[in-house]
C-alpha positions, 0 to 999 in steps of 0.5 A, spaced: 037 725 299 031 723 295 030 717 290 026 715 284 025 711 278 026 713 271 028 710 264 029 704 268 034 706 273 034 708 280 036 715 281 038 719 287 037 726 287 037 733 291 031 738 291 029 744 293 023 749 292 016 748 292 013 742 289 008 746 285 013 750 282 016 749 275 021 744 274 028 746 273 032 740 272 040 741 273 045 735 270 052 735 272 058 732 269 065 729 270 068 728 275 063 731 279 056 730 283 049 733 284 052 737 289 055 741 284 049 745 284 049 747 291 049 754 290 044 754 284 039 750 287 037 755 293 037 761 288 032 757 283 028 755 289 027 762 292 025 764 285 019 759 285 022 753 281 022 746 283 030 745 283 032 738 282 039 735 281 040 728 280 046 724 280 047 722 273 046 714 270 052 710 273 054 715 279 052 713 286 047 713 289 044 712 282 044 705 279 049 703 274 045 701 267 045 694 266 045 695 259 052 699 259 048 705 255 052 711 256 051 714 249 048 721 249 042 719 247 041 715 253 043 721 257 038 725 253 033 720 254 034 720 262 033 727 262 026 727 259 024 721 263 026 725 269 021 730 267 016 725 266 017 722 273 017 729 276 011 731 273 014 737 269 010 741 265 012 745 258 014 750 263 020 746 265 027 748 264 033 744 263 040 746 266 047 742 264 054 742 265 059 738 262 056 731 260 050 734 263 050 739 257 050 734 252 044 731 255 041 737 255 042 739 248 039 732 246 033 732 251 031 739 248 032 737 241 029 730 242 022 733 246 022 740 245 015 740 248 018 738 255 022 744 256 021 752 255 029 754 256 035 751 256 042 753 260 048 749 258 055 750 261 063 748 259 061 744 253 059 747 247 055 744 241 060 739 238 059 741 231 062 748 233 068 745 236 070 740 231 076 744 228 079 747 234 078 741 238 084 738 234 089 744 235 095 741 239 093 745 245 086 742 246 089 735 244 094 736 250 088 738 255 084 732 252 089 727 254 084 723 259 079 722 253 084 718 250 087 715 256 080 712 258 079 708 251 085 704 254 085 698 259 089 703 264 083 707 265 080 704 271 086 704 274 088 711 273 081 714 275 083 715 283 083 720 288 089 723 285 087 723 278 081 727 280 084 732 284 089 733 278 083 734 273 080 739 278 086 743 279 088 743 272 081 745 269 079 750 275 086 753 276 086 757 283 079 754 286 079 749 292 076 743 290 077 739 296 069 739 298 068 737 290 073 732 289 070 728 296 063 728 293 066 726 286 069 720 289 063 718 293 060 717 286 065 713 284 065 709 290 065 702 287 069 699 281 062 699 277 061 706 278 068 708 276 067 703 269 060 707 268 064 714 269 069 712 264 063 709 259 061 716 257 068 717 254 068 710 251 061 711 248 063 718 245 069 715 241 067 708 239 060 708 236 060 700 237 058 701 244 052 704 243 046 701 245 041 700 239 035 701 244 037 709 244 038 709 236 033 714 235 035 718 241 042 718 239 040 721 232 035 726 235 041 728 240 045 730 234 040 736 231 040 743 233 034 744 237 028 749 238 028 751 245 033 757 246 040 756 249 044 760 254 051 758 253 056 759 259 064 758 258 069 760 263 074 764 260 080 760 264 077 753 263 083 749 263 079 743 260 076 746 254 079 752 252 075 759 251 077 759 243 072 753 242 066 757 243 067 762 238 063 759 233 058 756 238 052 761 237 051 759 230 050 751 232 045 753 237 037 754 236 035 761 234 034 766 240 040 763 243 046 767 247 053 765 249 057 768 254 064 768 257 064 768 265 071 772 267 076 769 272 072 762 272 075 755 269 071 749 267 067 749 274 064 756 273 058 755 277 062 753 283 068 758 282 063 764 280 056 762 283 054 769 284 055 771 277 053 765 274 047 764 278 045 771 276 046 770 268 042 763 269 036 766 273 036 772 268 035 768 262 030 763 265 025 769 268 027 774 263 
């Protein structure tokens, strides 16, 4: 485990590959950890990348932000600050899953000069899913987002709840190891509140910290860098129908693909297929 300071936070991170290779920054989502990239990091390292997977803000061992900022602009600012702290160049690439995808869209739109190419997974651009998100089946899948707006949220987010989300979101996948890693990241009430804070900032703009206003605005734009977007065909969190309009809301030259026989955590369920697509996109 490594640590470094970026954007005023102490980040824990995993790293593989040559120190002088182009940076490949891999950002995880909820309820997950940097170890979600355990299959991809060595593949990127073998291809010559310096592959780095930080624990996102508020996820132990990364520190909890004192200002309580969890809006997308703050996450994007973290990614760009990590690029700076790690000495990344314009040949760096950015990979994000779930909330990490939200951070990746924002970071690349905000400072495109830092990133050559982007890969996102399991969270299409927000504008592409606004209509379908309010279908009954999708609202049923998204119950947890609304639960997290209530005072019951902190009490609800326990191991049993996390196990249930993984079971529903990636049917048939044995998530025992991943749930254990996720619970290590939620090891204190402060870290639990941080993970919930992402969702509260998502629906309640009054929780946005003014220091990230410019970043928040930039994060809402379509960026310049091409994006490969991957979605599991059997995703139980965000239905595959949500990506039908995704490409129209991505930068020119972007691509989208459904990964068969994979749910929400496709990078863990179908690592060979996902790794091949990611590496082909980044090196092609």
